[in-house]
N, C-alpha and C positions, 0 to 999 in steps of 0.2 A: 505750326507755321503758321504766322502770320499774312506774311506777305511772300511771295517768291522772291522777291529781290530781297529778303533777307538771309537769303542761303547762301552759303560759301559755293564756291564753284564746285568742289567734289560733292556737296551734297545735292547740289542742283543736278549736275550729272546720274547720280543713282537716282533722283528722283524721276528725270526724265526715262531714263534706261527700266524702269519698274512700272511706267505708263501714270503715275501719280500727277504726274502733270504733261502737257502736251507741249513739244515745242510752239504751236502758236499761243497758248497762254504765256509760256516765258517771254515770247516777243512782245508780245501786249502788254506784259507788266513792266519791262523792261521801256519800251516805248512810252508808256504811260511817263514813267518816272522823268525818262528823260527831256519828254515836252515839258513838264512842270520844272525842273531845276537846270536844265543845261543851258538856259536863256540867262540865269544868273552865275553858273560858274564856267560856261564857254569850254568847256572839258573837250566837248566831240564837236568836231567840225565836219563839213562836207557829208552831211546825213542823207542816207537812201530815203528813196519814198516809202510812207508805212506800207504801200500796199505791193510794194516788190519784196520787203520785209515780209510780209504777211505769208506772201504767195511761196517765197524760199522755205517758210517754216511749215507750211501745211505739206510740202514735197518729203522734208525730212519726217514728218508724223506719218506719211504714207512709207516712207521705207521700214520705219520701226513698226508699222501694221503688218508688213511682210516679215517681221523678223530679220532687218538687216540694220546694222549700226555702223557708222564712218568712224566713231570712236568717242576717245571720253569729252569731247568737246561737241557731241552733236545736240545740234539745236541751241548752241547758245552764241548768244549777239556778242561779236566782239568789233573791236575798233582798234584798226592799227594805227600805231604811231606814224607822224607823216612824213618820217624819212623811208618807211617800208614802202614798197609797191602792191597795190591789189588792183587787180582788173577792173576798170571802170571807176575809179577814182583818182584825182589828180594827186601826184605826190608833188607838194609844195615846198616842203622843207622851211614852210613858215614865211615863204620869200613870194612877194607879189608877183615878180617877175616871171614865178613857175606857176601863177593861179591856172592855166589853162593846160598843163602837162599832166594829162589823162595816162595812167598806165596802162600799157598793150600786155602787159605780162605781171605774174605774181612773182614777189620775191621768193626767196627760198623757205624763209619763214613763214609767209603768209600762206603760201601753197599748202606745206604741211599741217597749218591750223584749219586751215579750210578742208585737206584730207581727212584731218580727225573730226569734220562735222561742226565747225565753226560759221557762222554767218555773219559775215561782214558787213556792218552797218554803217560803216564811216570809217574817218580817222581821228585819231587826236593830238590836240593842239600842243606845239613845241615851240621855242623861241626861234628866230630866224639862224638857218644853219645848225640849230642846234647848239649854237654858242651862248654860253652864258647861262648860269642854274637860275635862271627867271623867266616864266612861260609868257610873253608877250613877243608881238609880232604886227607890223604894218597892214598885213593882210587879214588877219581874223581877230586881232588884238587880243587882251589880256586874259588868262585863268588865273583868277585867284584861288589862295588856300581854301581846301574844304572845311576847316575847322573857323576861320577868319577870314572874310572876303577883303579886309584892308590891307592883309599882308600878301607876299607871294607866294606861289603852291611850289617852287623851287622848278627844278629843270635839268636837264631838256625832258624829261618824260614828264611835266607837269600836267598834262592833260589826262595821262592816263593815270598817274596817281589821284587825281581828284575824281576821275569817274570812277576809281574802286572805292575811294573813301565815302563817297557820296552813294554809292550804290547804282550806278548808271551804269556798270558793266560786273559780271561775276568774277572777270580775271582779266588781265591786261599784260599787253607785251611792250617794250619799250627798249632804248638802247643807251649804252653808256659809253662814253669818252671820259670825262671827268665829273664822275659821280653822278651822270644825268639816270640812272635808276635809282641811285642810293639815296641822294640829297632830297629827291621830291616824296621819296618813300617815307624817309625820317620824318619829312616836315609836315606828311600826312597820315600819321600813325598805321602804316602799314609796310608790309615787306618788301623789297626789292633787291634781285640778286644780277650782279655782275658776273657771269658765268666765265670758266678760265677760257683766256684767247683760243680761238679756233673752237669753240664748245657748238656754238651755232654760226653756221656759215651763212655769211653775207654774199648774196646773190641775186641780181647783176650787179658789178660792179667795175668800175673802171680800172681800178688796180685789185690784184689780190693776194701779191707779195710782199709788199711796204705797209701797206694802210692796215696795220694791226693793233690801233690804240683803240677805236671804237668796235663795241661788239652788242649784238639784240641780245635780248634776256627778257626773264619773266618778271611780273609783279603778283600780289596777290594779298588777301587780308589774311589767310593763313598759309603756313610752310607748308602744308600737304597741297595747296592749290599751286605754289611755284613749283614746286618738285615735280607736279603731275604735268603744268605748261613746260617746263624746260625739259621733260621726256618727249613731248611732241615736238617740241622746236629744236632739237638737238640732234647731231649723228653726221657723220662725214658726206660731202659731195663731192664730186666729180671735176666741177667749175672751181671749187676752191680748196687747192692744193693743200695748204697748211690745215684744214680743217680736221677736229678729232673726231677718228671712225670709231673708238671704243664706245661701247654702249655706257650711257648714264645706268650706276648702280641703284637699286633700290634703296629709298630713304626710311627711318624709323618710324614705326606706328605713331599717332597723337598721342600725347600723354606721356611719353617713354622718357624719364630724364635721366636714363642708364648713361647716354652719351657725355652728360657734363661730370658722371664719378670719375676723378682724377684727372680732369681733361688740364692740361696745360696752358693756362692762359696768359700771354704776353700784352700788358697795358701799356700803349707808347702814348696815352693822352695828348698832351700838346707837345710834344719831343722836348721835354725838358724845358719849356717856354719859349721853343722856335717858332711854334705855330701861335698866332693870335687867337684869341678865343673870346667870345662874347661871356660874360660874368653870368655862373648859373649852369652853362654846358656840361662841365665836367662833373660838378656834383650830381647832375641827373645821369650821367654813363656811370660814377660810381654806384650810384642806387642800383642801376641797372644789373651791374657786374657782382653786387652783391648777392642777387638771386644764384648768379654761376657757384660763387663761393656755398651758399647755403645748400645746393645740390650735390655738393661735394667736390667742385672745381678748386683748382690752384692757379689763383689769380695773383700777379706779381709786377710791380713796375719794371720795364724795361726800355733801354734803350734803341733806337733806330741803328746808330752805330755807322752813318755812311754819313759822307760830307754833302748836308743837303742843299748848298750852294750851288754845287755842279750838279746834282739832280735836277734842280730847279731850271738850271741853264738848260742841261739837255733838254728836258721836257717842253721849253720854249722853242728849242731848234726843232723839235720832232712834230710839234703842233704845227709849226710855221709851214714846215715842207709837207703838212697832210693836208692843212687847210687851203693853204695859199692855191693850189692849182685849181679846186675846186670853185674859187670865187672868182679864180681866172676865167674861166671858162663862162662865167655869167657875165661878166666885164666886156665881153665883146659883143652885146646888145646895148642898145642904142637906150643912152639915159640911164645906162645900168648904176652907175658910180653914186648918179643922187637918191637911188631908190635901195642900195645896200647898206644895210647898218654899219654905224662908224666902227664897231668892235671887228666885224668881217673884215673891213676895209684894212682894219691895223692890222689882222693877220697877213692879208695878202702883201701890204707895202711891206711889212717885215721879212717876208720869205722873199723878197728880190733882191736882198743882199746877202742870202744864205747861199753858201758853196758846197759843193759835193763833200769837201772835205771836212767842212764845220758838219755836216749832217753825218758823217761815218764816226766823226769825233764822239758825237752825241749817242750813235746807236753802241759805241764801245761804252761809254758810263752807262747804258741803260744795261748792257750787257754784263757788267761788272756788278751793275745793282740786283738782278735778278739772280745771279749767284748768290751774292750777300743775304738776300732774300730767302733762299733755299736754306742756307746754312742757318738762319736765325730759326727757321719752322723744323730745324733738328732740336732745338731746344725746348721748343712750347708748339702746340698743335693749331693753334690761333692766335693771330694777333688782331688786339684791339685799338680802336680810335673813335673818337665822335663823326658821324657822316655828316658834319657841315661844323662849319667855324663858327657861327652865328646862328639866330633865333632868326625866324622867318622876319623879313624886314618889307617896309610900305611899297605897295605895289605900283606907287607912283617914281620909285626909284628903280635905275636901271641896275646897279648894284651897289655893294657895299663901299662906300669909299675909304672907310675906315674901320677897324675893328680894336675896341679897349685903348683908343689913342694912338696906333699904330696905323698909318698910312698905308693905302693898299696900292700898289705901283701898278697893275696892272687888271682888267675887268673881271681876271678867274682866280687872284691871287688868292681871295677870300675863300677858295673851295681847296687849295693847295692839299689838306688833308686827304683829300681822293685820288690823287695821283699815285701813291705807293702802289696800291694793288693794281691800277690800270698800266703803270711801266713795267711790272714786273711779270703781268699776263696772267695773274694769279686770282681765282675765285674770289669775290667780296660778297656779303649780304649786310643789308639794313635791317637791324631789328627796331621795333618800337622801344622807345629808352621810358620815354615819361614826359612831364609837360612844363612848360615855364610856370612860375608862380601865379599867372595870372590864370592860367586852365586852357588856354586856347591855343597855344604855341608849342606843336609836339615836338621832339628831337628825336632823333637815331642813333644807335650805336653800330658802329662798323664791325664787322669780323674778316678778316681775311685766312684764306686757309691755304693747305699747301699744293704743290702745283698737280692741276689736274683732279684738285680732292673735293669737286663740286658736291658728290654724293655725302662723303663727311661733314662737310660743311653744311649742308642741310639736317644731317642727324642733328648736329649741336643747333643750329637754329629751332629745331622741333624739341629739341627739350629744354632750349632757355624757354620757347613759347608757352609749354606747358607751367612753369612758373609763375608767369604775368599774366592769368587770365582777368583779372579785375581790369589791367590798362586794355587790352585789347576787346573788353566788351563795352568800352566809351564807344560812341557814336557822335559825328559830328552834327550840328543843327541843320535840319534841312526844312527850307522855309516853304 
């Protein structure tokens, strides 16, 4: 070990529990790196004071000295994505109207991570309200890509992804509505998993019955770290009636490729040309899929086999129904409309004409799609697509206006590739797939698993991880 921050989270946990390093030493190492690099990457915001964090670390060292451990995260620094509540820190959602909204209770996910020993050091940056897969806002500014600061980090969990890639955190949490864990993971050469709907309960929440598109989940530099963090985050909760109570099953050991032998992979690609794709993305994914083939998997091109136009229109209705009320609550504040991003206002304004009949028809389309996906996943063990439809784009752009000559008609059309797992409520994980020919822009391969098949999907991801050691050994430049 040359530096504490070089360790992956599981190795760090073992080093702490073996008393090879102290919690204080871990915190000091991470704070030193954060103070050096975070001004450039702007990944972590509202950071607590060094003195408070060192004091918290000392308290956890004292517990270890008494033979007590809180769990896997004992003594590890953790920054919560700014959609989650952490007592004493503002929950801003990247919105200047909420800069003083200090949390008085932890979200369920935060509480579980703290109970497992995590020390909350701050929050991670995100787009305003999490809308748009590009991490910038008027409150904290922009988080650039960990590999090239001239391009986007993705989003909405962009701060978390960059903090991981630049070793500002050992492991990270995020949330995923339309690829918000998967897109930034792909663009920063790490792993990001959207768990099954209900796997990680979200509370407190204004609604626990209908708001089922977004979910919190884990990010890591290794699949083991993703699995370990998901195990901490997951489990039923009485305040979240649709949460999954079945425990997460164990995943395979590192280096075990047996999960790939005989695996049936359905390669959806660009849906036979339906999805616009930047040049070079599909070949990178093809190269990643070759690792599956070489390890004994059966990879074949397949069709989605569903009306994509009907699916997109149903998706728009659901987004409007869920986003509109959240924006409406803030519009009651003086001067709010002038301070809220145009994309959020568009969602709100579009929602005004949405009837209950419209929403229920969209819900029926979603139900039919879920049924269809379950049938498709009897033919295949996993479905594969790119994690994004474009390479990381310049940070000055709000969103890609066109892809390969095709105009994008909404601010999120360029991320359509991520809606399929979300709309079906299925687990999905983004795997590092490779790089643009310029060597600076990573791309991800997205795998979708079966219903509540989080553990099986993680075993497949671990098998793939074992085949791409050289890709994962690459490190972004740290100035």
